[in-house]
Backbone as JSON, one array per atom type, in Angstrom:
{
  "sequence": "MTQQISSLDTAALVKKMTAEIQKGRIGDHSRKLASEPELMARYDVTRYTLRQALSQLASMGYTYQAHGIGTFIRPRRNSHTITMQNKVNLAEELSRQAHRLETKKAHQRTISLREAEFLPIGCELPADTRLIEVKRFRTLDGAPYLLECSYYLADVVGMIPENALYGSLFDFLGSQAAIKPGFLDEIISADTLSEHEANFFHLSQGAPALVVRDDSYLNSGQLFAFSKLKYNCENTQLFMFKKLS",
  "N": [[18.19, 45.39, 0.73], [16.89, 45.24, 4.02], [14.69, 47.66, 5.25], [15.32, 49.7, 8.09], [13.38, 49.73, 11.08], [11.44, 51.53, 13.53], [12.24, 51.54, 17.06], [11.39, 48.52, 18.74], [9.22, 46.74, 21.03], [9.57, 43.65, 22.92], [7.49, 41.8, 22.24], [6.52, 42.85, 19.81], [8.83, 42.65, 18.27], [9.21, 39.87, 18.19], [6.94, 39.15, 16.72], [7.51, 40.44, 14.29], [9.94, 39.17, 13.49], [9.07, 36.53, 13.33], [7.28, 36.68, 11.19], [9.09, 37.29, 9.13], [10.65, 34.99, 9.15], [8.74, 33.11, 8.36], [8.35, 33.96, 5.75], [10.78, 33.52, 4.63], [12.75, 35.49, 4.69], [14.83, 35.99, 6.36], [17.97, 35.0, 7.67], [20.84, 33.16, 6.43], [22.12, 31.18, 3.62], [22.5, 28.82, 4.94], [20.64, 28.9, 6.86], [21.39, 30.32, 9.06], [21.21, 32.88, 11.5], [22.0, 36.39, 11.48], [24.7, 38.09, 13.25], [24.45, 39.21, 16.71], [24.97, 42.1, 16.97], [24.43, 42.89, 14.31], [21.73, 42.15, 14.02], [20.59, 43.75, 16.0], [21.02, 46.26, 14.91], [19.57, 46.02, 12.55], [16.9, 45.79, 13.41], [16.7, 47.89, 15.11], [16.86, 47.74, 17.98], [17.49, 47.08, 21.5], [20.15, 45.11, 23.01], [19.13, 43.55, 25.07], [16.34, 43.38, 24.47], [16.49, 42.05, 22.01], [17.65, 39.59, 22.78], [15.68, 38.6, 24.47], [13.62, 38.25, 22.61], [14.78, 36.34, 20.88], [14.97, 34.22, 22.65], [12.26, 33.64, 23.04], [11.52, 32.91, 20.43], [13.0, 30.57, 20.19], [11.75, 28.98, 22.14], [9.32, 28.69, 20.94], [9.91, 27.08, 18.87], [10.98, 28.0, 16.5], [13.66, 28.62, 16.15], [17.03, 27.45, 16.84], [19.86, 26.95, 19.0], [23.22, 26.62, 18.18], [25.9, 25.78, 19.87], [28.67, 27.88, 20.16], [28.62, 28.46, 17.5], [26.28, 29.76, 16.48], [22.92, 31.1, 16.05], [20.27, 29.36, 14.55], [17.69, 28.97, 12.07], [15.0, 26.77, 12.32], [14.2, 24.03, 10.07], [11.71, 24.77, 7.63], [8.23, 24.54, 8.37], [4.92, 23.16, 7.8], [2.46, 25.66, 7.21], [0.23, 25.53, 8.78], [0.96, 24.46, 11.14], [0.95, 23.75, 14.62], [2.67, 24.69, 17.44], [3.31, 22.74, 20.17], [4.61, 23.42, 22.54], [4.24, 26.09, 22.79], [3.67, 29.21, 24.44], [1.85, 31.16, 23.99], [-1.54, 32.2, 23.12], [-3.71, 30.27, 20.94], [-4.85, 31.71, 18.78], [-3.12, 33.89, 18.56], [-0.7, 32.61, 17.92], [-1.32, 31.5, 15.4], [-1.9, 33.83, 14.01], [0.6, 34.92, 13.75], [1.5, 33.4, 11.74], [0.27, 34.44, 9.61], [-2.44, 33.78, 9.52], [-5.99, 33.74, 10.24], [-7.81, 33.17, 13.02], [-11.08, 32.58, 14.0], [-13.95, 32.8, 16.12], [-16.94, 31.51, 15.37], [-19.36, 30.73, 16.44], [-20.59, 30.5, 19.74], [-21.32, 29.31, 23.02], [-22.34, 29.19, 26.47], [-22.96, 27.53, 29.61], [-23.97, 26.79, 32.97], [-23.33, 23.83, 34.67], [-23.76, 20.63, 36.35], [-21.27, 18.33, 37.59], [-21.86, 15.71, 36.77], [-23.18, 16.11, 34.39], [-21.3, 16.68, 32.5], [-19.62, 16.02, 29.41], [-17.25, 14.71, 29.37], [-14.49, 13.92, 31.59], [-11.81, 15.26, 33.68], [-8.39, 14.49, 32.78], [-6.38, 13.75, 34.6], [-7.23, 13.83, 37.33], [-9.63, 13.48, 40.0], [-12.85, 14.89, 40.62], [-14.94, 16.4, 43.15], [-18.32, 15.24, 43.58], [-20.2, 17.28, 43.72], [-19.23, 19.39, 42.27], [-19.44, 22.4, 40.47], [-19.63, 23.35, 37.1], [-18.63, 25.48, 34.39], [-19.67, 25.17, 31.26], [-18.28, 25.53, 28.1], [-18.71, 25.91, 24.69], [-17.3, 26.15, 21.52], [-17.24, 27.07, 18.1], [-14.93, 27.18, 15.65], [-13.18, 28.9, 13.05], [-10.61, 28.86, 10.51], [-9.14, 31.2, 8.61], [-11.63, 31.47, 7.47], [-12.49, 28.86, 6.94], [-13.86, 25.79, 8.28], [-12.36, 24.68, 11.26], [-11.86, 24.01, 14.01], [-13.36, 22.44, 16.79], [-14.36, 23.16, 19.98], [-14.67, 22.12, 23.29], [-14.98, 23.0, 26.53], [-14.5, 22.91, 30.07], [-14.88, 24.82, 32.92], [-14.0, 25.29, 36.28], [-16.45, 26.53, 38.24], [-16.35, 27.69, 40.8], [-13.77, 28.51, 40.96], [-13.09, 30.01, 38.67], [-15.2, 31.82, 38.37], [-17.43, 34.18, 36.85], [-17.73, 34.17, 33.27], [-17.53, 36.57, 30.87], [-19.67, 37.25, 28.06], [-18.44, 38.38, 25.8], [-15.84, 37.48, 26.02], [-15.91, 34.91, 25.09], [-15.72, 35.1, 22.39], [-13.28, 36.08, 21.96], [-10.03, 35.76, 23.22], [-9.99, 33.3, 25.48], [-7.88, 32.36, 26.92], [-6.28, 34.67, 27.32], [-8.13, 36.24, 28.72], [-8.57, 34.79, 31.13], [-5.98, 34.83, 32.13], [-5.75, 37.47, 32.8], [-7.15, 37.84, 35.09], [-7.05, 38.63, 38.49], [-7.27, 36.73, 40.52], [-6.61, 34.36, 39.35], [-3.94, 32.42, 38.58], [-2.4, 31.02, 36.18], [-0.63, 27.96, 35.95], [0.42, 25.39, 34.88], [0.01, 22.98, 32.19], [-1.42, 19.95, 31.24], [-1.35, 17.68, 28.56], [-2.92, 15.46, 26.22], [-2.69, 13.75, 23.22], [-4.71, 12.41, 20.69], [-6.59, 10.26, 18.45], [-9.8, 10.37, 16.88], [-13.21, 9.86, 15.78], [-15.61, 11.71, 13.82], [-18.76, 12.82, 14.95], [-22.14, 12.95, 13.64], [-23.11, 15.57, 13.94], [-20.74, 16.99, 14.4], [-19.36, 16.43, 12.04], [-20.92, 17.77, 10.19], [-20.3, 20.43, 10.72], [-17.61, 20.53, 9.92], [-17.9, 19.99, 7.26], [-17.57, 17.39, 6.41], [-17.71, 13.77, 6.17], [-19.76, 11.77, 8.32], [-18.07, 9.94, 10.83], [-15.58, 10.45, 9.83], [-12.01, 10.89, 10.3], [-10.58, 12.63, 13.14], [-8.37, 14.94, 14.71], [-7.51, 14.97, 18.05], [-7.08, 16.89, 20.94], [-6.66, 16.7, 24.3], [-6.77, 18.48, 27.33], [-5.72, 19.42, 30.62], [-5.89, 22.12, 32.78], [-4.0, 23.87, 35.17], [-3.69, 25.85, 38.17], [-0.93, 27.83, 39.47], [-0.69, 26.91, 41.99], [-1.26, 24.29, 41.84], [-3.87, 23.51, 41.68], [-6.6, 22.28, 39.83], [-8.24, 24.11, 37.26], [-9.55, 24.08, 34.86], [-10.65, 21.98, 32.12], [-10.36, 20.49, 28.9], [-11.5, 19.55, 25.58], [-10.35, 19.44, 22.37], [-11.19, 19.33, 19.02], [-9.77, 18.91, 15.96], [-9.76, 19.61, 12.43], [-8.3, 17.15, 10.75], [-7.24, 17.24, 8.25], [-5.98, 19.62, 7.72], [-4.26, 20.2, 9.8], [-1.36, 20.2, 11.79], [0.65, 19.08, 14.46], [3.38, 20.24, 16.31], [6.32, 19.31, 18.01], [9.27, 19.64, 19.99], [12.41, 18.55, 21.3], [15.28, 18.62, 23.42], [18.19, 16.66, 23.05], [20.35, 16.48, 24.6]],
  "CA": [[18.43, 45.54, 2.17], [15.67, 45.49, 4.77], [14.67, 48.99, 5.84], [15.23, 49.69, 9.53], [12.13, 50.2, 11.63], [11.63, 52.16, 14.82], [12.49, 50.61, 18.16], [10.27, 47.62, 19.03], [9.27, 45.98, 22.27], [9.85, 42.24, 22.65], [6.36, 41.16, 21.55], [6.49, 43.32, 18.42], [9.99, 42.09, 17.58], [8.91, 38.46, 17.93], [5.97, 39.1, 15.61], [8.22, 40.85, 13.08], [10.89, 38.13, 13.1], [8.3, 35.35, 12.94], [6.78, 36.92, 9.84], [10.21, 37.2, 8.2], [11.02, 33.58, 9.07], [7.72, 32.44, 7.55], [8.5, 34.38, 4.35], [12.13, 33.2, 4.18], [13.49, 36.73, 4.49], [15.85, 36.15, 7.39], [18.86, 33.84, 7.68], [21.61, 32.97, 5.2], [21.83, 29.95, 2.88], [22.52, 27.7, 5.89], [19.58, 29.26, 7.81], [21.99, 30.96, 10.23], [20.88, 34.28, 11.69], [23.13, 37.32, 11.57], [25.21, 38.28, 14.61], [23.63, 40.08, 17.55], [25.06, 43.52, 16.58], [23.75, 43.11, 13.03], [20.28, 42.08, 14.25], [20.22, 44.94, 16.77], [20.97, 47.39, 13.97], [18.5, 45.76, 11.57], [15.58, 46.03, 14.0], [16.78, 49.08, 15.96], [16.47, 47.33, 19.33], [18.59, 46.86, 22.43], [20.6, 43.72, 23.13], [18.2, 42.86, 25.97], [15.11, 43.08, 23.72], [16.81, 41.03, 21.01], [17.85, 38.28, 23.42], [14.37, 38.14, 24.93], [12.89, 37.79, 21.42], [15.4, 35.09, 20.43], [14.58, 33.18, 23.6], [10.87, 33.27, 22.74], [11.51, 32.2, 19.15], [13.5, 29.23, 20.45], [10.73, 28.23, 22.87], [8.23, 28.44, 19.99], [10.34, 26.11, 17.89], [11.4, 28.61, 15.24], [15.12, 28.67, 16.05], [17.8, 26.65, 17.8], [21.21, 27.46, 19.24], [24.36, 25.72, 18.01], [26.89, 26.39, 20.75], [29.92, 28.27, 19.55], [28.45, 28.73, 16.07], [25.28, 30.8, 16.31], [21.5, 30.75, 16.09], [19.79, 28.91, 13.24], [16.25, 28.78, 11.88], [14.63, 25.37, 12.07], [13.61, 23.81, 8.73], [10.34, 25.3, 7.53], [7.15, 23.59, 8.61], [3.63, 23.51, 7.24], [2.0, 26.91, 7.8], [-0.85, 25.26, 9.73], [1.53, 23.71, 12.26], [0.79, 24.33, 15.95], [3.74, 24.28, 18.34], [2.69, 22.34, 21.43], [5.27, 24.07, 23.68], [4.03, 27.52, 22.73], [3.04, 29.79, 25.62], [0.84, 32.15, 23.6], [-2.8, 31.57, 22.75], [-3.74, 29.7, 19.6], [-5.12, 32.75, 17.79], [-1.9, 34.68, 18.38], [0.28, 31.81, 17.19], [-1.72, 31.4, 13.99], [-1.8, 35.15, 13.39], [2.01, 35.1, 13.39], [1.69, 32.67, 10.49], [-0.6, 35.13, 8.65], [-3.77, 33.16, 9.5], [-6.98, 34.38, 11.1], [-8.68, 32.23, 13.74], [-12.27, 33.28, 14.46], [-15.02, 32.03, 16.74], [-18.17, 31.81, 14.63], [-20.5, 30.51, 17.32], [-20.16, 30.08, 21.07], [-22.33, 29.41, 24.08], [-21.92, 28.68, 27.76], [-24.0, 27.25, 30.6], [-23.46, 26.21, 34.2], [-23.85, 22.47, 34.8], [-23.17, 19.8, 37.4], [-20.2, 17.46, 37.1], [-22.41, 14.52, 36.1], [-23.67, 16.49, 33.06], [-20.17, 16.9, 31.6], [-19.44, 14.99, 28.39], [-16.01, 14.0, 29.7], [-13.92, 14.33, 32.87], [-10.38, 15.56, 33.57], [-7.5, 13.36, 32.5], [-5.49, 13.31, 35.67], [-7.68, 13.97, 38.71], [-11.06, 13.31, 40.25], [-13.48, 16.06, 41.22], [-16.09, 16.08, 44.0], [-19.57, 15.09, 42.82], [-20.99, 18.52, 43.73], [-18.51, 20.44, 41.54], [-20.17, 23.14, 39.44], [-18.79, 23.64, 35.94], [-19.1, 26.33, 33.29], [-19.41, 24.5, 29.98], [-18.11, 26.45, 26.97], [-18.53, 25.26, 23.39], [-16.99, 27.15, 20.48], [-17.05, 26.61, 16.74], [-13.92, 28.13, 15.21], [-12.73, 28.76, 11.66], [-9.28, 29.37, 10.18], [-9.25, 31.85, 7.3], [-12.98, 31.26, 6.96], [-12.81, 27.44, 6.77], [-14.03, 25.07, 9.54], [-11.03, 24.28, 11.73], [-11.73, 23.53, 15.39], [-14.49, 22.35, 17.72], [-13.81, 23.23, 21.33], [-15.56, 21.93, 24.43], [-14.18, 23.22, 27.72], [-15.2, 23.01, 31.35], [-14.17, 25.64, 33.89], [-14.55, 25.16, 37.62], [-17.14, 27.79, 38.5], [-15.92, 28.28, 42.07], [-12.42, 29.04, 40.77], [-13.05, 30.98, 37.57], [-16.24, 32.83, 38.49], [-18.21, 34.4, 35.63], [-17.03, 34.43, 32.02], [-18.37, 37.46, 30.08], [-19.99, 36.74, 26.73], [-17.48, 38.84, 24.79], [-14.61, 36.69, 26.14], [-16.08, 33.68, 24.32], [-15.37, 35.37, 20.99], [-11.89, 36.53, 21.93], [-9.1, 34.77, 23.76], [-10.24, 32.89, 26.86], [-6.53, 32.25, 27.49], [-5.88, 35.99, 27.79], [-9.09, 36.69, 29.73], [-8.3, 34.15, 32.41], [-4.68, 35.29, 32.6], [-5.86, 38.84, 33.29], [-7.88, 37.85, 36.36], [-6.11, 38.67, 39.62], [-7.36, 35.52, 41.35], [-6.22, 33.18, 38.57], [-2.53, 32.4, 38.21], [-2.15, 29.76, 35.47], [0.68, 27.39, 36.24], [0.89, 24.42, 33.9], [-1.01, 22.33, 31.37], [-1.15, 18.57, 30.82], [-2.05, 17.43, 27.3], [-2.89, 14.15, 25.59], [-3.08, 13.81, 21.81], [-5.27, 11.14, 20.25], [-7.42, 10.31, 17.24], [-11.2, 10.0, 17.1], [-14.03, 10.06, 14.59], [-16.57, 12.79, 13.94], [-20.19, 12.51, 15.0], [-22.86, 13.59, 12.54], [-23.15, 17.0, 14.21], [-19.39, 17.52, 14.2], [-19.03, 16.31, 10.61], [-21.64, 18.83, 9.47], [-19.53, 21.67, 10.87], [-16.38, 20.44, 9.12], [-18.25, 19.64, 5.88], [-16.99, 16.07, 6.16], [-18.65, 12.67, 6.38], [-19.81, 11.19, 9.66], [-17.08, 8.89, 10.98], [-14.27, 10.89, 9.33], [-11.06, 11.03, 11.41], [-10.32, 13.95, 13.71], [-7.25, 15.04, 15.63], [-8.07, 15.39, 19.34], [-6.16, 17.29, 22.0], [-7.27, 16.84, 25.62], [-5.85, 19.15, 28.25], [-6.11, 19.84, 31.96], [-5.18, 23.35, 33.13], [-3.82, 24.0, 36.62], [-3.12, 27.06, 38.73], [0.44, 27.59, 39.94], [-0.81, 26.21, 43.28], [-1.51, 22.88, 41.57], [-5.31, 23.25, 41.64], [-7.23, 22.26, 38.51], [-9.27, 25.12, 37.07], [-10.26, 23.86, 33.6], [-10.25, 20.85, 31.29], [-10.91, 20.73, 27.56], [-11.29, 18.63, 24.45], [-10.31, 20.18, 21.12], [-11.22, 18.48, 17.84], [-9.29, 19.63, 14.78], [-9.84, 19.01, 11.1], [-6.96, 16.57, 10.58], [-6.75, 17.45, 6.89], [-5.16, 20.83, 7.62], [-3.65, 20.48, 11.1], [-0.18, 19.46, 12.22], [1.16, 19.46, 15.77], [4.84, 20.2, 16.3], [7.0, 19.28, 19.3], [10.71, 19.49, 19.87], [13.06, 18.29, 22.58], [16.73, 18.54, 23.38], [18.71, 15.32, 23.29], [21.49, 16.57, 25.51]],
  "C": [[17.12, 45.86, 2.87], [15.75, 46.86, 5.43], [14.54, 48.89, 7.35], [13.88, 50.24, 9.97], [12.41, 50.81, 12.99], [11.75, 51.1, 15.91], [11.24, 49.83, 18.53], [10.38, 47.07, 20.44], [9.43, 44.5, 21.91], [8.74, 41.57, 21.85], [6.31, 41.56, 20.08], [7.66, 42.76, 17.62], [9.78, 40.63, 17.25], [7.97, 38.33, 16.75], [6.65, 39.43, 14.29], [9.15, 39.74, 12.59], [10.18, 36.86, 12.67], [7.8, 35.49, 11.51], [7.9, 36.79, 8.81], [10.7, 35.76, 8.06], [10.04, 32.84, 8.16], [7.89, 32.75, 6.06], [9.9, 34.11, 3.81], [13.01, 34.41, 3.96], [14.59, 36.96, 5.51], [16.67, 34.86, 7.46], [19.6, 33.7, 6.36], [21.28, 31.62, 4.56], [21.82, 28.72, 3.79], [21.49, 27.89, 7.0], [20.14, 29.88, 9.09], [21.58, 32.42, 10.29], [22.16, 35.12, 11.75], [23.57, 37.45, 13.03], [24.3, 39.22, 15.4], [23.75, 41.55, 17.15], [24.33, 43.81, 15.27], [22.23, 43.08, 13.2], [19.79, 43.28, 15.05], [20.09, 46.15, 15.85], [19.81, 47.23, 12.99], [17.14, 46.14, 12.14], [15.54, 47.23, 14.94], [16.28, 48.77, 17.37], [17.71, 47.15, 20.2], [18.97, 45.38, 22.45], [19.63, 42.92, 24.0], [16.93, 42.45, 25.22], [15.36, 41.98, 22.7], [16.94, 39.66, 21.66], [16.54, 37.73, 23.96], [13.57, 37.57, 23.75], [13.45, 36.46, 20.92], [15.06, 33.94, 21.35], [13.15, 32.71, 23.33], [10.77, 32.5, 21.44], [12.0, 30.76, 19.32], [12.44, 28.38, 21.15], [9.54, 27.91, 21.99], [8.62, 27.46, 18.9], [10.78, 26.68, 16.56], [12.91, 28.59, 15.06], [15.75, 27.7, 17.04], [19.21, 27.21, 17.87], [22.23, 26.36, 19.03], [25.53, 26.36, 18.75], [28.22, 26.65, 20.02], [29.81, 28.62, 18.07], [27.45, 29.86, 15.84], [23.87, 30.27, 16.42], [21.01, 30.45, 14.68], [18.26, 28.8, 13.24], [15.99, 27.31, 11.63], [14.07, 25.23, 10.66], [12.15, 24.2, 8.72], [9.32, 24.18, 7.68], [5.91, 24.05, 7.84], [3.08, 24.74, 7.96], [0.83, 26.73, 8.75], [-0.34, 24.56, 10.99], [1.36, 24.47, 13.58], [1.92, 23.79, 16.82], [3.16, 23.98, 19.71], [3.32, 23.04, 22.64], [5.01, 25.57, 23.74], [3.28, 28.03, 23.95], [2.0, 30.84, 25.28], [-0.45, 31.43, 23.24], [-2.8, 31.16, 21.29], [-3.95, 30.75, 18.53], [-3.88, 33.57, 17.51], [-0.85, 33.9, 17.6], [-0.06, 31.74, 15.72], [-1.65, 32.74, 13.29], [-0.36, 35.46, 12.99], [2.35, 34.36, 12.11], [0.79, 33.22, 9.39], [-1.94, 34.43, 8.47], [-4.69, 33.89, 10.47], [-7.9, 33.32, 11.7], [-9.85, 33.01, 14.31], [-13.25, 32.31, 15.11], [-16.33, 32.43, 16.08], [-19.41, 31.65, 15.5], [-19.97, 30.02, 18.66], [-21.33, 30.17, 22.04], [-21.78, 28.79, 25.35], [-23.13, 28.41, 28.64], [-23.32, 26.65, 31.82], [-24.14, 24.85, 34.42], [-23.24, 21.79, 36.02], [-22.11, 18.9, 36.78], [-20.75, 16.28, 36.31], [-22.94, 14.83, 34.7], [-22.54, 16.67, 32.05], [-20.02, 15.73, 30.64], [-18.18, 14.17, 28.62], [-15.47, 14.59, 30.99], [-12.44, 14.65, 32.7], [-9.56, 14.3, 33.37], [-6.88, 12.83, 33.78], [-5.96, 13.47, 37.09], [-9.18, 13.75, 38.8], [-11.6, 14.55, 40.94], [-14.64, 15.63, 42.11], [-17.38, 16.08, 43.18], [-20.38, 16.38, 42.75], [-20.29, 19.67, 43.02], [-19.4, 21.08, 40.49], [-19.2, 23.54, 38.34], [-19.45, 24.66, 35.03], [-18.69, 25.63, 32.0], [-19.35, 25.55, 28.87], [-17.9, 25.64, 25.71], [-18.33, 26.35, 22.34], [-16.74, 26.45, 19.15], [-16.13, 27.63, 16.06], [-13.44, 27.83, 13.79], [-11.33, 29.34, 11.52], [-9.35, 29.9, 8.75], [-10.59, 31.54, 6.65], [-13.41, 29.82, 6.8], [-12.94, 26.75, 8.12], [-12.71, 24.46, 10.0], [-11.04, 23.56, 13.07], [-13.07, 23.54, 16.11], [-13.93, 22.27, 19.13], [-14.91, 23.02, 22.36], [-14.7, 22.01, 25.69], [-15.07, 23.32, 28.95], [-14.32, 23.77, 32.33], [-14.82, 25.47, 35.26], [-15.13, 26.5, 38.07], [-16.65, 28.47, 39.78], [-14.52, 28.88, 41.98], [-12.41, 30.2, 39.78], [-14.05, 32.11, 37.76], [-17.0, 32.97, 37.18], [-17.29, 34.63, 34.43], [-17.93, 35.33, 31.18], [-18.55, 36.93, 28.66], [-18.95, 37.14, 25.7], [-16.17, 38.06, 24.85], [-14.69, 35.4, 25.32], [-15.64, 33.87, 22.87], [-13.97, 35.97, 20.85], [-10.99, 35.41, 22.41], [-9.45, 34.47, 25.21], [-8.92, 32.77, 27.63], [-6.11, 33.59, 28.09], [-6.83, 36.5, 28.87], [-8.78, 36.1, 31.09], [-6.97, 34.62, 33.0], [-4.71, 36.69, 33.17], [-6.57, 38.94, 34.63], [-6.92, 37.71, 37.53], [-6.11, 37.38, 40.43], [-6.89, 34.26, 40.64], [-4.77, 33.32, 38.13], [-2.22, 31.08, 37.52], [-0.73, 29.27, 35.71], [1.19, 26.44, 35.18], [-0.3, 23.71, 33.26], [-0.55, 20.92, 31.04], [-1.98, 18.27, 29.58], [-1.89, 15.97, 26.86], [-3.42, 14.3, 24.18], [-3.58, 12.44, 21.38], [-6.03, 11.34, 18.95], [-8.83, 9.85, 17.6], [-11.93, 10.17, 15.78], [-15.07, 11.14, 14.87], [-17.99, 12.25, 14.03], [-20.88, 13.22, 13.83], [-22.87, 15.1, 12.71], [-21.79, 17.65, 13.95], [-19.01, 17.5, 12.72], [-19.72, 17.4, 9.8], [-20.88, 20.15, 9.56], [-18.31, 21.66, 9.97], [-16.64, 20.19, 7.63], [-17.57, 18.33, 5.47], [-18.05, 15.01, 6.43], [-18.62, 12.21, 7.83], [-18.83, 10.02, 9.74], [-15.71, 9.25, 10.43], [-13.32, 11.08, 10.51], [-10.89, 12.47, 11.87], [-9.11, 13.85, 14.63], [-7.77, 15.63, 16.94], [-6.95, 15.73, 20.31], [-6.97, 17.48, 23.28], [-6.29, 17.56, 26.53], [-6.52, 19.46, 29.58], [-5.26, 21.05, 32.32], [-5.17, 23.55, 34.64], [-3.31, 25.39, 36.98], [-1.69, 26.77, 39.19], [0.46, 26.96, 41.33], [-1.02, 24.72, 43.1], [-2.98, 22.52, 41.51], [-5.82, 23.28, 40.2], [-8.25, 23.39, 38.4], [-10.03, 24.95, 35.76], [-9.78, 22.57, 32.95], [-11.02, 20.91, 29.98], [-10.69, 19.55, 26.63], [-11.41, 19.47, 23.18], [-10.27, 19.19, 19.96], [-10.86, 19.31, 16.62], [-9.62, 18.86, 13.51], [-8.45, 18.46, 10.77], [-6.41, 16.77, 9.18], [-5.86, 18.68, 6.78], [-4.52, 21.21, 8.95], [-2.44, 19.59, 11.33], [0.24, 19.98, 13.58], [2.67, 19.25, 15.78], [5.37, 20.21, 17.73], [8.49, 19.14, 19.07], [11.29, 19.23, 21.25], [14.57, 18.24, 22.38], [17.17, 17.12, 23.72], [19.92, 15.32, 24.2], [21.37, 17.82, 26.36]]
}
């Protein structure tokens, strides 16, 4: 029997339940979760906290609701899988899967629009737009995992402190009073690695890479950032889910 723990807030409960799902310690033989009263007693939480946590787990793709039957755990996925609908930052999602994402090297500079290596997917910017270019080299459990190149509109974002480059830019921007993130548009594609990129991944030049392009908008609809993320396709899977009714 799982020992009860002290009362948890929603974030802590989500982290606890995610870890148990990953380890196969929750759910019966059909992957069905226990009833709400049983889960409330197991985790020593209120009904409100439990329902908030279950809602987040569903949005992250860990569970689904079968109406009139109960809540079930989705079939287990590769532990390197990234849920595209997830609302948390990448480091937090991977930490819930017992992985450690670290930024090994990062740098930033302010440039003009014409100096950018690529442009936003879905909109055009004025020629005099100033951008903050951020490049980060990131590892997963010590192994090369992700190359990130992002551009932030300087007039919208302002300054980015150096320490934020080695933490979560997602959380830093979300904490700024003037920045209210609204939505994100993403495109997934394949590409090959340049010599410089291949050296980081310890792969051959021309090796395939998984690429995610995204444009980030404020809740007002104004673009504030656009990025290109190159993953090592040998250990990365992207997961999406949709309702059919």
